N, C-alpha and C positions, 0 to 999 in steps of 0.2 A: 557335666563333664567338662576340664580344663582343656584348651586347646593347646596343642604339642607347639615346643616352639619352631620344629622343622613347615608345621605348617600356617606360620605366623600372617603367610602372605593370602590367606582365605579369612584373613579376621574381621576385615571391613564388609564382605558380606553377610558371614554370619553374623554380627552385630546388626545391621540394616535388617535381615530377618526376625531376629528377635526382637527388636523395636517395635515391628508390624504385624508381628502376633493377629494382634486384637482388630490393629487398624485395618489391615487390607491382608488377610491371609495368603491372598493368591501369591502377591508380590514377595511376603514371607518365604512361603514354599520354594518359589523360583532362585529367589537370593538364597538360599539352602542348597537347594538342588546345585546350582551353577556352581556353588563353594566346592561341593561333593563333587563335583564331575571335574572341576578343576584340579582337586587332590590326587585326584585318580590320574589323571593323564600327567601331571607335571612329578608328583610324590614329594619326597622320599617315602620308599616303603620298609616299614619297620616294625618294630612291636607297638610303638607307642602309637604310630601313626595311624597304623592298620583299627588299632582298637576303637582311636575315635571315630575313625569312617565308617565304623560298623555301626556304631551309637550313632553317628548323623545320618546312616541310610533308614536304620529304624526310625529315627524319627519322621522321616519325610515320608514313610510308608502310613504312619499314624497321622500325621496331617494330611495325605492326601483321601484317606478313607474318611476323616470329618469334613473334607470339603465335599464326598460325596463321588460316587461312580459315573455319575452325569453330568459334571461340571465341565461347559464344554473349554473354560480357561483352562483347563489342564489335561483334558482328551483331544484337544484340537489346537491344534499346532498354530494356525491363524490368528484364533481366540486370543490365545493365551499370549502370542506375539502384540496384540492389537491392545491388549490388554497393561500390559507392562510399558510399550511406549506410550500410550497415554498418561500413563502414571509417572513416567519419567519427563514430559514433556512439562507436564504443569510444572515439575519440580525444578527444571532445568528456568521455566519463562518466569515463575516468581521470583528464581534468583538475578535473571537476568533485568527485569521491568526494577527490582530495587537497586539494581548497579547502576541502570542507567538514568535513574532518576536523581544519582547524587547521592544515595542514603547506604551507600555498601558499608557493611560491617562484619563483623567474625562470624553473625551468625548468617551472614550472605554469603561468606567464603565456604562456612559447612554444608549449603544449602548447593550451593555450586558441586560440591567434593561429593556431597550425597547423588545429584542429579547423574554426574558421571559413572556412579555407580550403577543406579538402576539401568542409564544406558547399556551400558556393558551384559547386563543381564541379557540381553539380544541375544549373545555370541550364542545361546542355548542352542537359536534355530537355525545358525549357520553364520555364514561370513556376513562382517557387518556392510550396511550401506554408507558409500563415502559422507554421506550426509551425517548418517551417525558419529563415523568415526570423528570427523570432523568438531561434534559438538561435544564431543568426550574432550578430546584435546582442550578445547575452551574451557570447558568445566573446570577443568584441573587446575590449566593456566591464569584461568582467574581467582581462585581460592587462593592459589599461592603468591600471585600479584596482589591482591588483597589483604592479606594477611601480612606482605613484606611491609608495604604503605604504613598499615597500623600499629607495624613492629617500630617503622623508624619516624612516626609520630606525625604522618602526612595524609592527609585525605587522597585515599584510590581515584583512580584515574578512571572515569564510567568508558562503557564497551570495548572494543578491542582495540588493540594497540597501531599508532598511527590514525586512527578513527576521529578524534578531536582534529588533528592535523589539516587531517585531508578536509573536512569540513570547515575548518577556518579560512582555507584558501579557496575554497568553493565559497564561502561569503564575501571575502575580498574581492574574487573576482567576478560577483553578481552586477555590484553596483556599474558595473562597466560597459553592459548590454543593456539595462533598462532604459538609459537616457534617450538612447537611439532608438529605442524601440516604440519608447514614448512619444518622443517627437515625431515619430512615423504614424501615431495614432491618428493626431488630432488632424493633420495634413489633408487625410482620405475624405473624412468628412465635410472641412471646407470646401474642398474641389468639389463635390457631389452637389452640396447644397449652392455653390456660389452660381454656376449654372442654370440650377432652377429658378430662382427667383431673375435671374436675366434675361432669358428666353423670353418668358412675359414682358419685361419691359422692355427689352429690343424690339416686338413685333407689337407693341401697343403703339410707342411715338409714331411709325407710319402710318398706321392703320388711323389714327387721327388726324397727323399733321397736314395729310393730302386734304381732306375735303373743308377743312373751315381756314387751311392758309393758303390754297392755288387757287379754289375756285372763285370764293369771294372777292381776293383782293385782282382778280385778272377783271370779272364782271364789271365792275363800277365804272373803271376809264374806259372799257370797248364797248360799252352801248348806255348809256347814260337816259337817252332817251327810250330804248328799247327796253323798260323795265319791264314790260308785259311780256316780254319773250325771257328774260332771266328768269324770271319768278317761275316759267313753268319748269326752267334748269334745276334751279335749287332745291326743288323736291328729290332730285335723283342723288344729290349727295348721302342724304339718309338712307340711300339704296346698300352703299357701305355699311352701315351700319349693323345689318343684320351680321356683317361679316366678324365685329365685335364677340359676339358670343359664343364661337370655338375659341375666341383666344382665350377666355378662363378656366375651357373645356381644356384645352392643350395642358395647361401646368399640371394637373394632375396625372396626368401622364408621363409625364417623364419624373415625378416623383416617384414613383413604381421604383425603377431601376435603384432609385436611391435606397431603397427599404431593403430588397433582396440583395443590397451590394454588400450590409454591413456586416449579415449572417456570414457571410463567405469567411472571413478571418477566423472564425471559430472552427472550420470544418476541418483545416487540417490538422489541427490539434488534438481530432481523435485518429491516434492510431488505426492503419489497417492491416501492417502486419507485426507481429512481434516476436523479437528475436530466441530462440530455445532458450538460452541463458536466465530473460526475463523471465519466459515460462515457468521455469523450471524454481526459479524465485517465488513465480506467484502462487504453485504447487504448494511448495513448501509453508506457503504464510498460509495460507488453505486449510494447510493439514492440522499448523498448529491451533487455529481458530477451532475446529472441530473439535481438536483433543480437550482445550478451555472449555467447549461446550458442554463437553461429557461432565465437567468437574462444578459446572455452573456459574463458571468465572466469564461475566459478562463483558467487562470490561477490555479483559482480553482478549478476545474473541471478535470484538469488533475493532481491538488496533490491529491486529492481525489480517481481519478481511479487510479494511483500508490501505493496509501494507500490500496485499495482493492484488487489490485494484492499482496500485500505483503502480506493482511493477508491469502491470499490461497498459500501460499509460492512459488510465481512466483516473482523475481525481479533481480537487474542488475546484480548481484550474479551467475545467473543460467542462464543469458539473456535471461528473460520471458520464459524460456520454449522452448526456439528455438534452 
């Protein structure tokens, strides 16, 4: 039965439902169910629209029986919500990844538009989460922006509006900080290692110079005839020689502080407190990762999990906290 002109606004949902009747009957059911619910609430009500709605409701009852009375995706709102959300996010991520890779095409625009429609099906269960509403608006905007760029003969701009400009500004600012930080990192090692060889070398000259330099020089001119008395004195200088073994033992002790000092700069890079906004962003990416895994999309799941870890301060720079 043809869709009446007065109900043209539910056409996209009916179309998606028909497209997925075999691939995903549950999404197909909810797409047509949401269309019927919207038509009943918005109208208008006339002979033509009522006839179409009656036909649509009969079709929904038939689909429900085919899905089974014990199908939790139909009987349990939580399961139904999760099924729709996972499917919609999968479609959204496919389009978003393609766009951010600079490969946006007409197909990408259609995928974004389809994602916005599937996300809207979540209204079946009540008011939308602000995050979901944001994705719907973004998907619709990206679909329009990509098509506009293609019509104008230019390459669509990847990502959100202004995102690339902000990244460019960050890239321009980044070189200003590294030089100062790089110049600081070499200096601590030189400061820490310099005293270590310096201390033993500073201690060794005094220990060696007094015995051979002072006593032998003074002994010959003072008592040339009493050489017999001088000879017993000469064995005594070796007595300080046992002091020499402690001298080499001392260098390892200062080396230990240097070893412990070096890891110290890495500790501050691991966050101890994460702000609520970062936590929310991490939860979002983790949620997307779970959704991707439901569809065996390992690459997307890995990307989203890494983004979640980065939001809470764990990344390659700090070896992910290890």
